[in-house]
Phi, psi and omega in degrees: 000005182279114180278174182300322182297321179293318176300317183297315184288334175290314181292328181270359178068034181262167182282328184200176184292339182287346183258004180285164187295342181274341187244320190298329178306329177292320176297318179300318178294321177297322176299314182297320182287322187266339185079002176269162181241129176294133180097351182272335183213126183301322180293315177297324180300320178300318180294318177300318181292321176301315181299311183298314182291314186287326177295315179295316180297318178298319177303313183290321180296314179295322177300330179274004175100003179279142175235149181301138180199189183257003182221154171053222186292334175297325178288323176300314179299316179301316179297318181298310182295318183290326177291323177296316179297316180293324178298323176295321178295321179293338175271006174095011182251112186260350181279167175304128187258325186297327177300336177268327187274319186298317179298328179295315179295318179298321180298320181285334185265348192291333180293325178273333182230074184299337180294338180295325181293315180295323186267003188297324177305317178291315182301311183294323180299317179295314182295316182293323178295321178294319178296317181296319178298320180288322180299327181292335181250345186297315182299310180294319179297322178296321177298316179296318177300315181299323178296315179296320180295318180294318179299320180296315182292316180293332179273003178076017179267156183259001182202172177269147180285160175298328179295319178296316179296323180293318178299316179298323180287312189284324185262324187244005175070025179278113172301148182302327178300321180293317178297318178299318181294316180295322179294318180298324179298335180255013177072027182242157173257176178227137177285080183296326180294319177296322177298312181297325179295317179293323177297318179296320178297319179297316179296320180295319178297316181297319180294318180294320179297317180297318179293320181298320179296333179268002181078012179256131187275142181295328177283113185265011184304311182294324178294318181293324178297319179295319179294318179296323184283326189238351181084178183292154178289136173281099189266119187239030184296332181283340189241349188210154173251357181208140176221152169273118189230166177232142178283120180261328181206147176232140180226146174223124182064026180083002181242148178301144178217148181283341184200156171239119187271167181303134180090350182262158177249137178204185181244143185233132172251124180252159177289327176214154182208146173264358186282133175283126177272136184308127177186161176060026181085353181265131179295155179290156176293156171248161179162206184219156166251129184233130178221171181300112178086009181199166181204142178226144176270132177274115183270326184199157178222126184225164171243086183294331174221158183300130176096346184243127175256128183240131181256124172270125186228158168243121180285122182265326180217143175074202182225134180260122183237167178300148177067012177290134172272133185210173172256129174260115190239114175281138175295114185296325179293321177299312181297319178302314179296322179294318179297318179299316183292318182290316176296324177299324177298316178297319180296314180296321177300313179296322179293320177300315180292327177294319184275315187266337183115169187291349180277352178280076186262139178299136175243353179177162179200163173210135176215144174222170183309120176087350187221145173214151168225145184222124176263139182210157180284118178196146191278338184205179182297144176282136177292154180307321180290330176292318177298319178296319179297318179296315180296319180293317179298322178296313183285334172297321178295325177292316181296330181287351178054049183293139177291142177245127183221157177231139179215158180254141179201173177286158179299325179295318178295322180296316179295319180296327179281355179085017179293136179275140178235148178284116184297139181099342176282150177259127181241147176281183180293324176258133183231161178256126182248126178254128180244140171235112183068036179066234185288348182301318175221115181220109186224151169287127186199141177249013185273178177265143187221162174288171179270331177220148185299330181298336181290348176292332176092289178200158174235121180239110177287132183246341180197157172223123184217167179269140174233039180119164182303125176079010180225136179241162176227126171251145177238148183210158173247145181229165176061218182301322180298323177295316177297319180298321179297314180295324179296319178296319178298318179297317179296321180296317178297319180297319179296315179296320179299319179292317181295321183271350179058045176222164175290154181308320181293340183265001182301311181303317180295320180295317178297321178299324178293330184277336184283000000 
């Protein structure tokens, strides 16, 4: 269990790992900035050590592609950086600290990790933005904490309520660790259990709201009853656009019903279905259910519980009753567009990593027929030439007609093969890996895809925007929608050329003369 740092402090004759040559320079810079001296006060020493450790850890995490966030490893990074910043304030330094500390750590680490030097502009941009965001709320949040602490002491209480800790977290971005530390400094405890309960309630509300917007009820009793009675849905979205199916259960308002009449909306459970249920950022399929004397439009498809596919429908003709035999028909044009968009998302992700480097990792995505958006970890806006490179790399992949394939393997085999996974997602022991051009794009994915990259048609990037510190979002159109966008742009240029009476290439200069 002896790590490199322990070996180093023994060989260098130091008291602890914080004094070794790889770490102590950060403490020295903190001494210079604050005017305090390491070793003069035990309380200050703890703060110096926190700064040295957290600055170095933050440097390495961002270098590995992590960006500050509210969940998983992004939240760990946020806590590290914010605790380092607050420790500098406790040492009397109120100015931005990371611009002075982070380069010192990078300088000491670059011989072992040369990639940090090349990537430092991105790393520092993310870290500095996180410090600035925290500085904007730290002062006000500290005032609120002081009010709660004073009220607790004056009221004869020994700690802060979970509600107070939740407010500091939700409104002012205080990680619970920071609140615990501040409370301990004042001899107070924190109702951590109450805090966790409020956090769980908030997550449950958000989940219920999301389900409600999709027409899926938070109460899963009726869904579980259907699953228990009939077993899991025979899901054939990968292999078929149409199935002969039977109605196993009908629900209205989350409760079982014997029928859904014309003009009404309800939920349908079938024994088998070709409809893709929304997941993995891919929108649900559209289409129809058709039976003797009736027809229903499929509005949405969800998996409210594992194993069960539920179709939200509006009955257009006739009446849909239990045990009805029907045809489940996916709209083929919709599915084609969905396959183009999902494969396009993988292509754009691979192109981003090709242009920006391996740290440009996807953090989220959404795609529907003709449209995709992809969120990824990156510190700042992409330059116009970078966007052009990403768009060009994407379309080169389409022109290459790369084969697209899906295979099943264990999670260990997928990781060994270099397949990318969306961090924070939960995967089973067996996973589905989608490849585009072999190793060029290899991701864990459950979506529907084209057979060859050329079938995507085209990729047209339409925007690059920020979705929080250290995260960017690119949006694109694919297939017919991409061609339509380019046609509109061409028509607009032609109109401007006619109005200004100049060639298209001369439009910018002519407009400049008029301004």
